[in-house]
VEXZAFI-387701 format. One record per residue (C-alpha): residue number from 0; x, y, z. Coordinates in Angstrom, 1 decimal. Layout:
BEGIN
NUM, X, Y, Z $
...
//
This chain:
BEGIN
0, -6.9, 74.0, 32.7 $
1, -4.3, 71.7, 31.2 $
2, -5.3, 70.4, 27.9 $
3, -5.5, 66.6, 27.7 $
4, -3.3, 65.1, 25.0 $
5, -5.1, 63.8, 22.0 $
6, -4.4, 60.1, 21.4 $
7, -5.0, 59.0, 17.8 $
8, -5.3, 55.2, 17.4 $
9, -3.8, 53.6, 14.3 $
10, -4.8, 50.2, 13.0 $
11, -2.4, 47.6, 14.0 $
12, -0.2, 46.4, 11.2 $
13, -0.2, 42.7, 10.3 $
14, 3.5, 42.6, 11.2 $
15, 2.6, 43.5, 14.9 $
16, 0.7, 40.3, 15.3 $
17, -2.4, 42.0, 16.7 $
18, -4.5, 41.4, 13.6 $
19, -3.5, 38.3, 11.6 $
20, -2.9, 38.8, 8.0 $
21, -5.5, 37.2, 5.7 $
22, -4.1, 34.6, 3.3 $
23, -4.5, 35.5, -0.4 $
24, -7.6, 34.0, -2.0 $
25, -6.9, 30.6, -3.4 $
26, -3.7, 30.1, -1.4 $
27, -5.1, 27.1, 0.5 $
28, -6.4, 25.6, -2.8 $
29, -3.0, 26.0, -4.4 $
30, -1.2, 24.5, -1.4 $
31, -3.6, 21.6, -1.5 $
32, -2.9, 20.9, -5.2 $
33, 0.8, 21.1, -4.6 $
34, 0.6, 18.7, -1.7 $
35, -1.4, 16.2, -3.7 $
36, 1.2, 16.3, -6.5 $
37, 4.0, 15.7, -3.9 $
38, 2.2, 12.7, -2.6 $
39, 1.4, 11.4, -6.1 $
40, 5.1, 11.6, -7.0 $
41, 6.0, 9.8, -3.8 $
42, 3.5, 7.0, -4.6 $
43, 4.9, 6.6, -8.1 $
44, 8.5, 6.2, -6.8 $
45, 7.4, 3.7, -4.1 $
46, 5.4, 1.7, -6.7 $
47, 8.4, 1.7, -9.1 $
48, 10.6, 0.4, -6.3 $
49, 8.1, -2.3, -5.4 $
50, 7.9, -3.4, -9.1 $
51, 11.7, -3.5, -9.5 $
52, 12.2, -5.5, -6.3 $
53, 9.4, -8.0, -7.0 $
54, 10.7, -8.7, -10.5 $
55, 14.1, -9.7, -9.1 $
56, 12.3, -11.6, -6.2 $
57, 10.1, -13.6, -8.6 $
58, 13.1, -14.7, -10.7 $
59, 15.2, -15.7, -7.7 $
60, 12.3, -17.5, -5.9 $
61, 11.0, -19.4, -8.9 $
62, 14.5, -20.5, -9.9 $
63, 15.4, -21.6, -6.4 $
64, 12.0, -23.3, -5.9 $
65, 12.5, -25.5, -9.0 $
66, 16.0, -26.5, -7.9 $
67, 14.8, -27.4, -4.4 $
68, 11.4, -28.8, -5.5 $
69, 9.8, -26.4, -3.1 $
70, 6.2, -25.4, -3.8 $
71, 6.4, -22.8, -1.1 $
72, 9.3, -21.0, -2.9 $
73, 7.6, -21.3, -6.3 $
74, 4.3, -19.9, -4.8 $
75, 6.3, -17.1, -3.2 $
76, 7.8, -16.2, -6.6 $
77, 4.4, -16.3, -8.3 $
78, 3.0, -14.0, -5.5 $
79, 5.7, -11.6, -6.5 $
80, 4.4, -11.7, -10.1 $
81, 0.9, -10.9, -8.8 $
82, 2.3, -8.0, -6.8 $
83, 3.9, -6.6, -9.9 $
84, 0.5, -6.6, -11.7 $
85, -1.1, -4.9, -8.7 $
86, 1.7, -2.3, -8.5 $
87, 1.5, -1.8, -12.2 $
88, -2.2, -0.9, -11.9 $
89, -1.4, 1.8, -9.4 $
90, 1.4, 3.1, -11.5 $
91, -1.0, 3.3, -14.5 $
92, -3.5, 5.2, -12.4 $
93, -0.9, 7.7, -11.1 $
94, 0.7, 8.1, -14.5 $
95, -2.1, 10.6, -15.2 $
96, -0.9, 14.1, -14.3 $
97, -4.3, 15.5, -13.6 $
98, -6.0, 14.7, -10.3 $
99, -9.4, 14.2, -11.9 $
100, -8.0, 11.6, -14.4 $
101, -6.3, 9.7, -11.5 $
102, -9.7, 9.5, -9.7 $
103, -11.4, 8.3, -12.9 $
104, -8.9, 5.4, -13.2 $
105, -9.2, 4.4, -9.6 $
106, -12.2, 2.1, -10.0 $
107, -10.6, -0.1, -12.6 $
108, -7.3, -0.1, -10.7 $
109, -9.1, -1.3, -7.6 $
110, -10.7, -4.2, -9.6 $
111, -7.3, -5.3, -10.9 $
112, -5.9, -5.3, -7.4 $
113, -8.9, -7.2, -6.1 $
114, -8.5, -9.9, -8.8 $
115, -4.8, -10.1, -7.9 $
116, -5.7, -10.8, -4.3 $
117, -8.2, -13.5, -5.4 $
118, -5.7, -15.1, -7.7 $
119, -3.1, -15.2, -5.0 $
120, -5.5, -16.8, -2.5 $
121, -6.5, -19.4, -5.1 $
122, -3.0, -20.4, -5.9 $
123, -1.8, -20.5, -2.3 $
124, -4.8, -22.6, -1.3 $
125, -4.3, -25.1, -4.1 $
126, -0.6, -25.5, -3.5 $
127, -1.0, -25.7, 0.3 $
128, -3.6, -28.5, 0.0 $
129, -1.5, -30.3, -2.6 $
130, 1.5, -30.1, -0.3 $
131, -0.4, -31.5, 2.6 $
132, -2.0, -34.3, 0.6 $
133, 1.2, -35.4, -1.2 $
134, 3.4, -35.2, 1.8 $
135, 6.3, -34.2, -0.4 $
136, 9.6, -33.1, 1.2 $
137, 11.4, -30.2, -0.4 $
138, 15.1, -29.9, -0.3 $
139, 16.9, -27.3, 1.8 $
140, 17.4, -23.9, 0.1 $
141, 19.8, -21.5, 1.5 $
142, 19.0, -19.0, -1.3 $
143, 15.3, -19.2, -0.4 $
144, 16.0, -18.6, 3.3 $
145, 18.2, -15.5, 2.4 $
146, 15.5, -14.2, 0.0 $
147, 12.7, -14.6, 2.6 $
148, 14.8, -12.8, 5.3 $
149, 15.6, -10.0, 2.9 $
150, 12.0, -9.5, 1.9 $
151, 11.0, -9.6, 5.5 $
152, 13.2, -6.6, 6.1 $
153, 12.4, -4.5, 3.0 $
154, 8.6, -5.0, 2.4 $
155, 7.3, -3.5, 5.7 $
156, 9.0, -0.2, 5.0 $
157, 7.7, 0.0, 1.4 $
158, 4.2, -0.9, 2.6 $
159, 4.2, 1.6, 5.5 $
160, 5.5, 4.4, 3.3 $
161, 2.9, 3.8, 0.6 $
162, 0.1, 3.4, 3.1 $
163, 0.9, 6.7, 4.8 $
164, 1.0, 8.6, 1.4 $
165, -2.2, 6.8, 0.2 $
166, -4.1, 7.7, 3.4 $
167, -3.1, 11.3, 3.3 $
168, -4.0, 11.5, -0.4 $
169, -7.2, 9.6, 0.0 $
170, -6.3, 7.0, -2.6 $
171, -8.0, 3.7, -2.2 $
172, -5.7, 2.0, -4.8 $
173, -2.5, 3.1, -3.1 $
174, -3.7, 1.8, 0.2 $
175, -4.9, -1.5, -1.3 $
176, -1.6, -2.0, -3.0 $
177, 0.2, -1.3, 0.3 $
178, -1.8, -4.1, 1.8 $
179, -0.7, -6.3, -1.1 $
180, 2.9, -5.5, -0.2 $
181, 2.1, -6.1, 3.5 $
182, 0.7, -9.5, 2.6 $
183, 4.1, -10.2, 1.0 $
184, 5.6, -9.5, 4.3 $
185, 3.4, -12.1, 5.9 $
186, 4.3, -14.6, 3.2 $
187, 8.0, -13.8, 3.7 $
188, 7.7, -14.6, 7.4 $
189, 5.8, -17.8, 6.7 $
190, 8.2, -18.9, 4.0 $
191, 11.2, -18.2, 6.2 $
192, 9.6, -20.2, 9.1 $
193, 8.6, -23.0, 6.8 $
194, 12.1, -23.3, 5.1 $
195, 13.8, -23.2, 8.5 $
196, 11.5, -25.8, 10.0 $
197, 12.0, -27.9, 7.0 $
198, 15.8, -27.5, 7.1 $
199, 16.2, -27.9, 10.9 $
200, 13.4, -30.0, 12.2 $
201, 12.0, -31.6, 9.1 $
202, 8.4, -30.3, 9.6 $
203, 7.3, -30.1, 5.9 $
204, 3.6, -29.5, 6.9 $
205, 4.2, -26.2, 8.7 $
206, 4.4, -24.0, 5.6 $
207, 1.2, -25.2, 3.8 $
208, -0.8, -24.8, 7.0 $
209, 0.3, -21.2, 7.4 $
210, -0.3, -20.7, 3.6 $
211, -4.0, -21.5, 4.1 $
212, -4.2, -18.7, 6.7 $
213, -2.6, -16.3, 4.3 $
214, -5.2, -17.3, 1.7 $
215, -8.0, -16.3, 4.0 $
216, -6.4, -12.9, 4.6 $
217, -6.0, -12.4, 0.8 $
218, -9.6, -13.1, 0.2 $
219, -10.6, -10.6, 2.8 $
220, -8.4, -7.9, 1.4 $
221, -9.6, -8.7, -2.1 $
222, -13.2, -8.3, -1.1 $
223, -12.4, -4.9, 0.4 $
224, -10.6, -3.7, -2.7 $
225, -13.4, -4.9, -4.9 $
226, -16.0, -2.9, -2.9 $
227, -13.7, 0.1, -2.8 $
228, -13.2, 0.0, 0.9 $
229, -9.7, 1.2, 0.8 $
230, -9.5, 4.7, 2.2 $
231, -11.0, 8.1, 2.0 $
232, -9.7, 11.6, 2.3 $
233, -10.7, 12.7, 5.8 $
234, -12.5, 15.9, 6.2 $
235, -10.3, 18.7, 7.4 $
236, -7.2, 16.9, 6.3 $
237, -3.8, 18.3, 5.8 $
238, -4.6, 19.8, 2.5 $
239, -7.7, 21.3, 0.9 $
240, -9.8, 19.9, -1.9 $
241, -9.2, 21.4, -5.3 $
242, -12.8, 22.2, -5.8 $
243, -16.1, 22.5, -3.8 $
244, -17.2, 19.1, -5.3 $
245, -14.1, 17.4, -4.0 $
246, -14.5, 19.1, -0.6 $
247, -18.1, 17.8, -0.4 $
248, -17.0, 14.3, -1.4 $
249, -14.3, 14.3, 1.3 $
250, -16.7, 15.6, 4.0 $
251, -19.2, 12.9, 3.0 $
252, -16.6, 10.2, 3.2 $
253, -16.6, 8.0, 6.3 $
254, -13.2, 7.1, 7.7 $
255, -14.4, 4.3, 9.8 $
256, -12.2, 1.6, 8.3 $
257, -8.8, 0.5, 9.6 $
258, -7.1, 2.5, 6.8 $
259, -7.8, 5.9, 8.3 $
260, -7.2, 5.0, 11.9 $
//
């Protein structure tokens, strides 16, 4: 009788793809920490760019506003000053190298951003009502029109980039500050429309009416920042929490707000 060949089975090597190789212990945790640091550096750069641009914007807008006797331009410049304070609060939070220290600073930074929103809403409301009641007519400002158009092009990109990084990192302050930058985009559009209508048609009331609408939006965003309704790190996100406590916090966090959608 012919002898049947003896077949010896060998365990499939990880390179064959039959059995996936297990990742080293702690690799996911290290990758999560590395990703967080990349996002934190990105936020610091975006905040720095926002501060630099708003400082220049404030100087140009306030100077042009005084020359043209335009409350809209002056208010736009003061809004830039408020944005600098908001961005500076985020920069202070992310100046801490350790993730735990950044989280500890988040509450105070959120309060500063919320107060900035409220201050902006108060100023825009007062100036809008004053402009409506006084019926004053500002002079044309080609510098103001150019500045508003430039801000309308730049601010949406800064806001979107910071918002994406803040959402992935789970930073409520970064998301709140991105909303502040987005609010500057709305103000830029309103300022541009108001200055153009003033220059072309002579409708001096258009800008203060729109300013009151912006004030309502600013109050809403300020209330959300004060309550800490910015954003949370979604469970099962792109990186792992650095510790079981952080993981539990992320899993318990509800991403039902518009930030995480």
